[in-house]
C-alpha positions as CSV (number, residue, x, y, z in Angstrom):
1,M,103.0,118.8,78.4
2,N,104.7,115.5,77.9
3,T,103.1,112.2,78.8
4,W,105.3,111.7,81.9
5,A,104.3,115.0,83.4
6,R,100.6,114.4,82.6
7,K,100.7,111.0,84.3
8,A,102.2,112.6,87.4
9,V,99.9,115.6,87.7
10,V,96.5,113.9,87.1
11,P,96.7,111.6,90.2
12,V,97.6,114.6,92.4
13,F,94.5,116.6,91.2
14,A,92.3,113.5,91.5
15,A,93.5,112.9,95.1
16,A,92.8,116.5,96.0
17,A,89.3,116.2,94.6
18,V,88.6,113.1,96.6
19,V,89.8,114.8,99.8
20,A,87.7,117.8,99.2
21,A,84.6,115.7,98.6
22,A,85.2,113.7,101.7
23,T,85.4,116.7,104.0
24,P,82.3,116.6,106.3
25,A,79.8,119.3,105.8
26,A,79.9,120.2,109.5
27,A,83.6,121.0,109.3
28,Q,82.9,123.3,106.4
29,Q,80.3,125.3,108.4
30,Q,82.5,126.2,111.4
31,D,81.8,129.8,112.2
32,G,83.1,130.2,115.8
33,L,79.5,130.7,117.1
34,V,77.7,128.4,119.6
35,N,74.5,128.5,121.8
36,V,74.4,128.3,125.6
37,A,71.5,126.7,127.4
38,V,70.9,126.4,131.1
39,G,68.3,123.7,131.7
40,D,65.6,124.0,129.1
41,V,66.3,127.7,128.5
42,T,68.6,128.9,125.7
43,V,70.4,131.8,127.3
44,L,72.6,132.9,124.4
45,E,72.2,132.1,120.7
46,E,74.8,132.4,118.0
47,V,77.5,134.0,120.2
48,S,81.3,133.7,119.9
49,I,82.9,130.9,121.6
50,G,84.7,133.3,123.9
51,V,81.5,134.9,125.2
52,A,79.8,131.5,125.6
53,A,82.8,130.3,127.5
54,Q,82.8,133.3,129.8
55,L,79.1,132.9,130.7
56,A,79.3,129.1,131.1
57,A,82.4,129.4,133.3
58,Q,80.8,132.1,135.4
59,V,77.6,130.0,136.0
60,C,79.6,126.8,136.6
61,G,82.4,128.4,138.7
62,V,85.2,127.0,136.6
63,D,88.1,128.5,134.5
64,V,87.2,129.9,131.1
65,G,90.0,128.1,129.2
66,P,88.7,124.6,129.4
67,V,85.2,125.8,128.6
68,A,86.5,127.6,125.5
69,V,88.1,124.3,124.4
70,L,84.7,122.6,124.8
71,G,83.1,125.4,122.7
72,T,85.6,124.9,119.9
73,A,84.9,121.2,119.9
74,V,81.2,121.9,119.7
75,D,81.7,124.2,116.8
76,R,83.9,121.7,114.9
77,S,81.9,118.5,115.6
78,G,78.3,119.7,116.1
79,A,78.0,117.5,119.2
80,D,76.5,119.1,122.3
81,R,78.8,119.3,125.4
82,T,77.7,119.7,129.0
83,V,79.9,122.1,130.9
84,C,78.4,121.4,134.4
85,E,75.2,120.7,136.3
86,S,73.8,123.6,138.1
87,D,70.7,124.1,140.4
88,Q,68.9,125.5,137.3
89,G,69.8,122.5,135.1
90,D,72.7,121.4,132.9
91,V,74.8,124.1,131.3
92,V,75.2,122.9,127.7
93,L,77.0,124.3,124.7
94,T,75.4,123.5,121.3
95,Q,76.2,124.2,117.7
96,N,74.2,127.1,116.3
């Protein structure tokens, strides 16, 4: 490999290594599974986002689509999200 090609390739691989190292651990552990809690009780553990969204939407009386979006955000970020407040307590999606 000539010197010019080596000088062009090395920075590309170095940049790729930096990006890979900077990727947050939470983003690497996405698995499409979340927990659902109502009040202080965990109702579902490690279920798919779709199942969690259906249950939370049923309890809250809302459409499933927006709840699935919240579930995806929880899985990606690890931050808890409250779907609604019910008589039994807050309906919360958490990372598993």
